[in-house]
C-alpha positions as protocol buffer text, in pm:
chain_id: "A"
residue {
  index: 1
  type: UNK
  ca { x: -46 y: -2 z: -25 }
}
residue {
  index: 2
  type: UNK
  ca { x: 273 y: 265 z: -135 }
}
residue {
  index: 3
  type: UNK
  ca { x: -48 y: 545 z: -131 }
}
residue {
  index: 4
  type: UNK
  ca { x: -141 y: 545 z: 165 }
}
residue {
  index: 5
  type: UNK
  ca { x: 64 y: 739 z: 314 }
}
residue {
  index: 6
  type: UNK
  ca { x: -14 y: 1054 z: 108 }
}
residue {
  index: 7
  type: UNK
  ca { x: -366 y: 1009 z: 158 }
}
residue {
  index: 8
  type: UNK
  ca { x: -582 y: 1294 z: 197 }
}
residue {
  index: 9
  type: UNK
  ca { x: -902 y: 1301 z: 103 }
}
residue {
  index: 10
  type: UNK
  ca { x: -1071 y: 928 z: 175 }
}
residue {
  index: 11
  type: UNK
  ca { x: -993 y: 570 z: 286 }
}
residue {
  index: 12
  type: UNK
  ca { x: -1188 y: 281 z: 224 }
}
residue {
  index: 13
  type: UNK
  ca { x: -1118 y: -86 z: 427 }
}
residue {
  index: 14
  type: UNK
  ca { x: -1324 y: -332 z: 315 }
}
residue {
  index: 15
  type: UNK
  ca { x: -1286 y: -745 z: 386 }
}
residue {
  index: 16
  type: UNK
  ca { x: -921 y: -626 z: 479 }
}
residue {
  index: 17
  type: UNK
  ca { x: -658 y: -656 z: 746 }
}
residue {
  index: 18
  type: UNK
  ca { x: -571 y: -412 z: 945 }
}
residue {
  index: 19
  type: UNK
  ca { x: -194 y: -533 z: 978 }
}
residue {
  index: 20
  type: UNK
  ca { x: -107 y: -384 z: 637 }
}
residue {
  index: 21
  type: UNK
  ca { x: -219 y: 1 z: 708 }
}
residue {
  index: 22
  type: UNK
  ca { x: -101 y: 24 z: 1064 }
}
residue {
  index: 23
  type: UNK
  ca { x: 212 y: -160 z: 918 }
}
residue {
  index: 24
  type: UNK
  ca { x: 194 y: 178 z: 691 }
}
residue {
  index: 25
  type: UNK
  ca { x: 115 y: 384 z: 945 }
}
residue {
  index: 26
  type: UNK
  ca { x: 451 y: 301 z: 1177 }
}
residue {
  index: 27
  type: UNK
  ca { x: 649 y: 333 z: 876 }
}
residue {
  index: 28
  type: UNK
  ca { x: 1043 y: 525 z: 898 }
}
residue {
  index: 29
  type: UNK
  ca { x: 941 y: 789 z: 644 }
}
residue {
  index: 30
  type: UNK
  ca { x: 1239 y: 1043 z: 492 }
}
residue {
  index: 31
  type: UNK
  ca { x: 1104 y: 1298 z: 678 }
}
residue {
  index: 32
  type: UNK
  ca { x: 1106 y: 1311 z: 1032 }
}
residue {
  index: 33
  type: UNK
  ca { x: 802 y: 1563 z: 1029 }
}
residue {
  index: 34
  type: UNK
  ca { x: 564 y: 1344 z: 812 }
}
residue {
  index: 35
  type: UNK
  ca { x: 275 y: 1183 z: 939 }
}
residue {
  index: 36
  type: UNK
  ca { x: 120 y: 921 z: 719 }
}
residue {
  index: 37
  type: UNK
  ca { x: -250 y: 953 z: 702 }
}
residue {
  index: 38
  type: UNK
  ca { x: -235 y: 1295 z: 896 }
}
residue {
  index: 39
  type: UNK
  ca { x: -442 y: 1469 z: 645 }
}
residue {
  index: 40
  type: UNK
  ca { x: -735 y: 1210 z: 554 }
}
residue {
  index: 41
  type: UNK
  ca { x: -1012 y: 1332 z: 563 }
}
residue {
  index: 42
  type: UNK
  ca { x: -1293 y: 1052 z: 559 }
}
residue {
  index: 43
  type: UNK
  ca { x: -1275 y: 667 z: 584 }
}
residue {
  index: 44
  type: UNK
  ca { x: -1492 y: 380 z: 639 }
}
residue {
  index: 45
  type: UNK
  ca { x: -1395 y: 61 z: 749 }
}
residue {
  index: 46
  type: UNK
  ca { x: -1626 y: -286 z: 697 }
}
residue {
  index: 47
  type: UNK
  ca { x: -1495 y: -587 z: 790 }
}
residue {
  index: 48
  type: UNK
  ca { x: -1213 y: -586 z: 879 }
}
residue {
  index: 49
  type: UNK
  ca { x: -1038 y: -963 z: 982 }
}
residue {
  index: 50
  type: UNK
  ca { x: -926 y: -815 z: 1309 }
}
residue {
  index: 51
  type: UNK
  ca { x: -894 y: -599 z: 1573 }
}
residue {
  index: 52
  type: UNK
  ca { x: -696 y: -305 z: 1520 }
}
residue {
  index: 53
  type: UNK
  ca { x: -422 y: -245 z: 1679 }
}
residue {
  index: 54
  type: UNK
  ca { x: -382 y: 20 z: 2022 }
}
residue {
  index: 55
  type: UNK
  ca { x: -336 y: 361 z: 1882 }
}
residue {
  index: 56
  type: UNK
  ca { x: -324 y: 298 z: 1515 }
}
residue {
  index: 57
  type: UNK
  ca { x: -573 y: 583 z: 1514 }
}
residue {
  index: 58
  type: UNK
  ca { x: -402 y: 830 z: 1641 }
}
residue {
  index: 59
  type: UNK
  ca { x: -202 y: 935 z: 1338 }
}
residue {
  index: 60
  type: UNK
  ca { x: -576 y: 1045 z: 1178 }
}
residue {
  index: 61
  type: UNK
  ca { x: -539 y: 1380 z: 1355 }
}
residue {
  index: 62
  type: UNK
  ca { x: -724 y: 1511 z: 1007 }
}
residue {
  index: 63
  type: UNK
  ca { x: -1043 y: 1328 z: 1026 }
}
residue {
  index: 64
  type: UNK
  ca { x: -1419 y: 1430 z: 1004 }
}
residue {
  index: 65
  type: UNK
  ca { x: -1594 y: 1174 z: 878 }
}
residue {
  index: 66
  type: UNK
  ca { x: -1565 y: 770 z: 1002 }
}
residue {
  index: 67
  type: UNK
  ca { x: -1790 y: 459 z: 907 }
}
residue {
  index: 68
  type: UNK
  ca { x: -1750 y: 140 z: 1098 }
}
residue {
  index: 69
  type: UNK
  ca { x: -1965 y: -166 z: 1002 }
}
residue {
  index: 70
  type: UNK
  ca { x: -1951 y: -523 z: 1020 }
}
residue {
  index: 71
  type: UNK
  ca { x: -1678 y: -616 z: 1210 }
}
residue {
  index: 72
  type: UNK
  ca { x: -1805 y: -869 z: 1399 }
}
residue {
  index: 73
  type: UNK
  ca { x: -1447 y: -857 z: 1610 }
}
residue {
  index: 74
  type: UNK
  ca { x: -1458 y: -554 z: 1758 }
}
residue {
  index: 75
  type: UNK
  ca { x: -1533 y: -559 z: 2108 }
}
residue {
  index: 76
  type: UNK
  ca { x: -1472 y: -236 z: 2200 }
}
residue {
  index: 77
  type: UNK
  ca { x: -1320 y: 58 z: 2038 }
}
residue {
  index: 78
  type: UNK
  ca { x: -1024 y: 130 z: 2002 }
}
residue {
  index: 79
  type: UNK
  ca { x: -673 y: 259 z: 2236 }
}
residue {
  index: 80
  type: UNK
  ca { x: -625 y: 597 z: 2045 }
}
residue {
  index: 81
  type: UNK
  ca { x: -1009 y: 687 z: 1903 }
}
residue {
  index: 82
  type: UNK
  ca { x: -992 y: 993 z: 2190 }
}
residue {
  index: 83
  type: UNK
  ca { x: -716 y: 1143 z: 1982 }
}
residue {
  index: 84
  type: UNK
  ca { x: -937 y: 1160 z: 1670 }
}
residue {
  index: 85
  type: UNK
  ca { x: -975 y: 1597 z: 1770 }
}
residue {
  index: 86
  type: UNK
  ca { x: -1109 y: 1708 z: 1434 }
}
residue {
  index: 87
  type: UNK
  ca { x: -1425 y: 1409 z: 1373 }
}
residue {
  index: 88
  type: UNK
  ca { x: -1746 y: 1531 z: 1354 }
}
residue {
  index: 89
  type: UNK
  ca { x: -1974 y: 1302 z: 1182 }
}
residue {
  index: 90
  type: UNK
  ca { x: -1924 y: 886 z: 1272 }
}
residue {
  index: 91
  type: UNK
  ca { x: -2127 y: 599 z: 1260 }
}
residue {
  index: 92
  type: UNK
  ca { x: -2114 y: 265 z: 1418 }
}
residue {
  index: 93
  type: UNK
  ca { x: -2349 y: -40 z: 1284 }
}
residue {
  index: 94
  type: UNK
  ca { x: -2397 y: -386 z: 1278 }
}
residue {
  index: 95
  type: UNK
  ca { x: -2057 y: -468 z: 1572 }
}
residue {
  index: 96
  type: UNK
  ca { x: -2247 y: -770 z: 1783 }
}
residue {
  index: 97
  type: UNK
  ca { x: -1956 y: -795 z: 2001 }
}
residue {
  index: 98
  type: UNK
  ca { x: -1921 y: -406 z: 2090 }
}
residue {
  index: 99
  type: UNK
  ca { x: -1936 y: -297 z: 2367 }
}
residue {
  index: 100
  type: UNK
  ca { x: -1897 y: 113 z: 2375 }
}
residue {
  index: 101
  type: UNK
  ca { x: -1952 y: 50 z: 2752 }
}
residue {
  index: 102
  type: UNK
  ca { x: -1544 y: -43 z: 2785 }
}
residue {
  index: 103
  type: UNK
  ca { x: -1480 y: 274 z: 2617 }
}
residue {
  index: 104
  type: UNK
  ca { x: -1562 y: 517 z: 2844 }
}
residue {
  index: 105
  type: UNK
  ca { x: -1290 y: 745 z: 2832 }
}
residue {
  index: 106
  type: UNK
  ca { x: -1229 y: 736 z: 2489 }
}
residue {
  index: 107
  type: UNK
  ca { x: -1487 y: 976 z: 2399 }
}
residue {
  index: 108
  type: UNK
  ca { x: -1339 y: 1272 z: 2615 }
}
residue {
  index: 109
  type: UNK
  ca { x: -1094 y: 1405 z: 2305 }
}
residue {
  index: 110
  type: UNK
  ca { x: -1391 y: 1432 z: 1999 }
}
residue {
  index: 111
  type: UNK
  ca { x: -1461 y: 1766 z: 2083 }
}
residue {
  index: 112
  type: UNK
  ca { x: -1588 y: 1859 z: 1747 }
}
residue {
  index: 113
  type: UNK
  ca { x: -1867 y: 1547 z: 1695 }
}
residue {
  index: 114
  type: UNK
  ca { x: -2185 y: 1697 z: 1589 }
}
residue {
  index: 115
  type: UNK
  ca { x: -2353 y: 1392 z: 1448 }
}
residue {
  index: 116
  type: UNK
  ca { x: -2370 y: 1050 z: 1631 }
}
residue {
  index: 117
  type: UNK
  ca { x: -2480 y: 715 z: 1427 }
}
residue {
  index: 118
  type: UNK
  ca { x: -2525 y: 394 z: 1611 }
}
residue {
  index: 119
  type: UNK
  ca { x: -2765 y: 110 z: 1485 }
}
residue {
  index: 120
  type: UNK
  ca { x: -2788 y: -323 z: 1545 }
}
residue {
  index: 121
  type: UNK
  ca { x: -2550 y: -264 z: 1815 }
}
residue {
  index: 122
  type: UNK
  ca { x: -2730 y: -562 z: 2003 }
}
residue {
  index: 123
  type: UNK
  ca { x: -2516 y: -486 z: 2326 }
}
residue {
  index: 124
  type: UNK
  ca { x: -2618 y: -130 z: 2339 }
}
residue {
  index: 125
  type: UNK
  ca { x: -2880 y: -51 z: 2607 }
}
residue {
  index: 126
  type: UNK
  ca { x: -2813 y: 311 z: 2724 }
}
residue {
  index: 127
  type: UNK
  ca { x: -2588 y: 557 z: 2599 }
}
residue {
  index: 128
  type: UNK
  ca { x: -2223 y: 465 z: 2610 }
}
residue {
  index: 129
  type: UNK
  ca { x: -2078 y: 564 z: 2846 }
}
residue {
  index: 130
  type: UNK
  ca { x: -1835 y: 918 z: 2816 }
}
residue {
  index: 131
  type: UNK
  ca { x: -2080 y: 1012 z: 2574 }
}
residue {
  index: 132
  type: UNK
  ca { x: -2216 y: 1263 z: 2741 }
}
residue {
  index: 133
  type: UNK
  ca { x: -1889 y: 1400 z: 2792 }
}
residue {
  index: 134
  type: UNK
  ca { x: -1944 y: 1561 z: 2406 }
}
residue {
  index: 135
  type: UNK
  ca { x: -2098 y: 1844 z: 2427 }
}
residue {
  index: 136
  type: UNK
  ca { x: -2039 y: 1946 z: 2087 }
}
residue {
  index: 137
  type: UNK
  ca { x: -2272 y: 1671 z: 1977 }
}
residue {
  index: 138
  type: UNK
  ca { x: -2617 y: 1841 z: 1763 }
}
residue {
  index: 139
  type: UNK
  ca { x: -2747 y: 1503 z: 1636 }
}
residue {
  index: 140
  type: UNK
  ca { x: -2797 y: 1161 z: 1751 }
}
residue {
  index: 141
  type: UNK
  ca { x: -2973 y: 901 z: 1611 }
}
residue {
  index: 142
  type: UNK
  ca { x: -3021 y: 570 z: 1774 }
}
residue {
  index: 143
  type: UNK
  ca { x: -3162 y: 296 z: 1468 }
}
residue {
  index: 144
  type: UNK
  ca { x: -3247 y: -105 z: 1536 }
}
residue {
  index: 145
  type: UNK
  ca { x: -3113 y: -152 z: 1845 }
}
residue {
  index: 146
  type: UNK
  ca { x: -3354 y: -398 z: 2015 }
}
residue {
  index: 147
  type: UNK
  ca { x: -3191 y: -401 z: 2367 }
}
residue {
  index: 148
  type: UNK
  ca { x: -3163 y: -22 z: 2420 }
}
residue {
  index: 149
  type: UNK
  ca { x: -3401 y: -26 z: 2717 }
}
residue {
  index: 150
  type: UNK
  ca { x: -3365 y: 323 z: 2850 }
}
residue {
  index: 151
  type: UNK
  ca { x: -3159 y: 642 z: 2776 }
}
residue {
  index: 152
  type: UNK
  ca { x: -2949 y: 796 z: 3120 }
}
residue {
  index: 153
  type: UNK
  ca { x: -3053 y: 1118 z: 3293 }
}
residue {
  index: 154
  type: UNK
  ca { x: -2669 y: 1237 z: 3196 }
}
residue {
  index: 155
  type: UNK
  ca { x: -2856 y: 1296 z: 2845 }
}
residue {
  index: 156
  type: UNK
  ca { x: -2915 y: 1631 z: 3000 }
}
residue {
  index: 157
  type: UNK
  ca { x: -2521 y: 1665 z: 2938 }
}
residue {
  index: 158
  type: UNK
  ca { x: -2571 y: 1699 z: 2568 }
}
residue {
  index: 159
  type: UNK
  ca { x: -2633 y: 2055 z: 2545 }
}
residue {
  index: 160
  type: UNK
  ca { x: -2607 y: 2148 z: 2221 }
}
residue {
  index: 161
  type: UNK
  ca { x: -2848 y: 1876 z: 2115 }
}
residue {
  index: 162
  type: UNK
  ca { x: -3029 y: 1981 z: 1798 }
}
residue {
  index: 163
  type: UNK
  ca { x: -3228 y: 1686 z: 1654 }
}
residue {
  index: 164
  type: UNK
  ca { x: -3317 y: 1309 z: 1829 }
}
residue {
  index: 165
  type: UNK
  ca { x: -3394 y: 992 z: 1657 }
}
residue {
  index: 166
  type: UNK
  ca { x: -3477 y: 670 z: 1774 }
}
residue {
  index: 167
  type: UNK
  ca { x: -3614 y: 401 z: 1509 }
}
residue {
  index: 168
  type: UNK
  ca { x: -3711 y: 17 z: 1580 }
}
residue {
  index: 169
  type: UNK
  ca { x: -3552 y: 6 z: 1917 }
}
residue {
  index: 170
  type: UNK
  ca { x: -3833 y: -199 z: 2065 }
}
residue {
  index: 171
  type: UNK
  ca { x: -3759 y: -251 z: 2419 }
}
residue {
  index: 172
  type: UNK
  ca { x: -3776 y: 117 z: 2494 }
}
residue {
  index: 173
  type: UNK
  ca { x: -4023 y: 221 z: 2698 }
}
residue {
  index: 174
  type: UNK
  ca { x: -3917 y: 512 z: 2799 }
}
residue {
  index: 175
  type: UNK
  ca { x: -3809 y: 871 z: 2762 }
}
residue {
  index: 176
  type: UNK
  ca { x: -3584 y: 1078 z: 3088 }
}
residue {
  index: 177
  type: UNK
  ca { x: -3729 y: 1386 z: 3171 }
}
residue {
  index: 178
  type: UNK
  ca { x: -3395 y: 1580 z: 3094 }
}
residue {
  index: 179
  type: UNK
  ca { x: -3488 y: 1633 z: 2783 }
}
residue {
  index: 180
  type: UNK
  ca { x: -3641 y: 1921 z: 2856 }
}
residue {
  index: 181
  type: UNK
  ca { x: -3346 y: 2074 z: 2940 }
}
residue {
  index: 182
  type: UNK
  ca { x: -3207 y: 2032 z: 2641 }
}
residue {
  index: 183
  type: UNK
  ca { x: -3348 y: 2394 z: 2509 }
}
residue {
  index: 184
  type: UNK
  ca { x: -3212 y: 2328 z: 2138 }
}
residue {
  index: 185
  type: UNK
  ca { x: -3398 y: 2004 z: 2090 }
}
residue {
  index: 186
  type: UNK
  ca { x: -3627 y: 2097 z: 1842 }
}
residue {
  index: 187
  type: UNK
  ca { x: -3666 y: 1757 z: 1656 }
}
residue {
  index: 188
  type: UNK
  ca { x: -3734 y: 1464 z: 1787 }
}
residue {
  index: 189
  type: UNK
  ca { x: -3804 y: 1176 z: 1580 }
}
residue {
  index: 190
  type: UNK
  ca { x: -3997 y: 802 z: 1712 }
}
residue {
  index: 191
  type: UNK
  ca { x: -3967 y: 494 z: 1452 }
}
residue {
  index: 192
  type: UNK
  ca { x: -4149 y: 180 z: 1522 }
}
residue {
  index: 193
  type: UNK
  ca { x: -4095 y: 189 z: 1931 }
}
residue {
  index: 194
  type: UNK
  ca { x: -4410 y: 2 z: 2009 }
}
residue {
  index: 195
  type: UNK
  ca { x: -4352 y: 71 z: 2385 }
}
residue {
  index: 196
  type: UNK
  ca { x: -4262 y: 428 z: 2371 }
}
residue {
  index: 197
  type: UNK
  ca { x: -4494 y: 576 z: 2079 }
}
residue {
  index: 198
  type: UNK
  ca { x: -4827 y: 597 z: 2396 }
}
residue {
  index: 199
  type: UNK
  ca { x: -4680 y: 740 z: 2622 }
}
residue {
  index: 200
  type: UNK
  ca { x: -4592 y: 1026 z: 2364 }
}
residue {
  index: 201
  type: UNK
  ca { x: -4933 y: 1103 z: 2282 }
}
residue {
  index: 202
  type: UNK
  ca { x: -5009 y: 1443 z: 2317 }
}
residue {
  index: 203
  type: UNK
  ca { x: -5164 y: 1529 z: 2668 }
}
residue {
  index: 204
  type: UNK
  ca { x: -5252 y: 1174 z: 2729 }
}
residue {
  index: 205
  type: UNK
  ca { x: -4855 y: 1002 z: 2742 }
}
residue {
  index: 206
  type: UNK
  ca { x: -4706 y: 1005 z: 3054 }
}
residue {
  index: 207
  type: UNK
  ca { x: -4358 y: 1141 z: 2833 }
}
residue {
  index: 208
  type: UNK
  ca { x: -4509 y: 1407 z: 2696 }
}
residue {
  index: 209
  type: UNK
  ca { x: -4440 y: 1689 z: 2917 }
}
residue {
  index: 210
  type: UNK
  ca { x: -4105 y: 1640 z: 2853 }
}
residue {
  index: 211
  type: UNK
  ca { x: -4089 y: 1657 z: 2467 }
}
residue {
  index: 212
  type: UNK
  ca { x: -4409 y: 1850 z: 2426 }
}
residue {
  index: 213
  type: UNK
  ca { x: -4201 y: 2256 z: 2372 }
}
residue {
  index: 214
  type: UNK
  ca { x: -4036 y: 2052 z: 2089 }
}
residue {
  index: 215
  type: UNK
  ca { x: -4101 y: 2189 z: 1775 }
}
residue {
  index: 216
  type: UNK
  ca { x: -4087 y: 1937 z: 1501 }
}
residue {
  index: 217
  type: UNK
  ca { x: -4201 y: 1563 z: 1689 }
}
residue {
  index: 218
  type: UNK
  ca { x: -4267 y: 1314 z: 1389 }
}
residue {
  index: 219
  type: UNK
  ca { x: -4428 y: 988 z: 1529 }
}
residue {
  index: 220
  type: UNK
  ca { x: -4456 y: 659 z: 1299 }
}
residue {
  index: 221
  type: UNK
  ca { x: -4547 y: 287 z: 1362 }
}
residue {
  index: 222
  type: UNK
  ca { x: -4516 y: 21 z: 1090 }
}
residue {
  index: 223
  type: UNK
  ca { x: -4881 y: -125 z: 1052 }
}
residue {
  index: 224
  type: UNK
  ca { x: -4758 y: -450 z: 1175 }
}
residue {
  index: 225
  type: UNK
  ca { x: -4697 y: -281 z: 1506 }
}
residue {
  index: 226
  type: UNK
  ca { x: -4949 y: 13 z: 1539 }
}
residue {
  index: 227
  type: UNK
  ca { x: -5220 y: -345 z: 1493 }
}
residue {
  index: 228
  type: UNK
  ca { x: -5064 y: -456 z: 1857 }
}
residue {
  index: 229
  type: UNK
  ca { x: -5120 y: -91 z: 1943 }
}
residue {
  index: 230
  type: UNK
  ca { x: -5461 y: -166 z: 1894 }
}
residue {
  index: 231
  type: UNK
  ca { x: -5467 y: -452 z: 2044 }
}
residue {
  index: 232
  type: UNK
  ca { x: -5379 y: -269 z: 2365 }
}
residue {
  index: 233
  type: UNK
  ca { x: -5646 y: -21 z: 2296 }
}
residue {
  index: 234
  type: UNK
  ca { x: -5336 y: 233 z: 2311 }
}
residue {
  index: 235
  type: UNK
  ca { x: -5367 y: 456 z: 1963 }
}
residue {
  index: 236
  type: UNK
  ca { x: -5402 y: 858 z: 2043 }
}
residue {
  index: 237
  type: UNK
  ca { x: -5215 y: 1021 z: 1736 }
}
residue {
  index: 238
  type: UNK
  ca { x: -4921 y: 1253 z: 1812 }
}
residue {
  index: 239
  type: UNK
  ca { x: -4843 y: 1579 z: 1618 }
}
residue {
  index: 240
  type: UNK
  ca { x: -4704 y: 1371 z: 1299 }
}
residue {
  index: 241
  type: UNK
  ca { x: -4859 y: 1001 z: 1406 }
}
residue {
  index: 242
  type: UNK
  ca { x: -4885 y: 746 z: 1091 }
}
């Protein structure tokens, strides 16, 4: 991979080994001031064949967009993740062994992260520990996390949050009261969350008081889940209910 050190836009690693890239990052160069991959802006990692080695991300000081997908051996965020101080958008999806709670201190360096998407992470039962320190976060999306059962009170620390999307998280059955403390939160989208939906209905929902001030609320339920709601006698309509 002789071109790796000189990439300054996008790097895609799919069905690959990170060993060769690690060797490139740590390779000696003719200039002592040259840092391999230090200008890289975007990176996609998918189905890599081994867990990334410790400290391998410390060279990516300009990285703004990172996507991690289908990494079945990834158990925690790699050491050095906190070095991604320029990161603005992060997507993590379909990593069945990933336990984000094991990486509490790795969130603390993400001072410019604005968008976080978490999808199909079965070990996620709440927001990752340490995420509350990412006060720059403006958009948070939680998709198809089947064991996500609650959102913590510490969500109130995400003071810049403007948009929250919760989709197909069937174990989530309530919203924290601390949501009403997020004064910049102006968009809430909840789709296919049958336990949560009845609690978000205007006037009648138990969670309505903490979200009623939000300007844009979208509640959507698939036809099958809607039939389940009907069978339990809960069919209240939200601001937008389909």
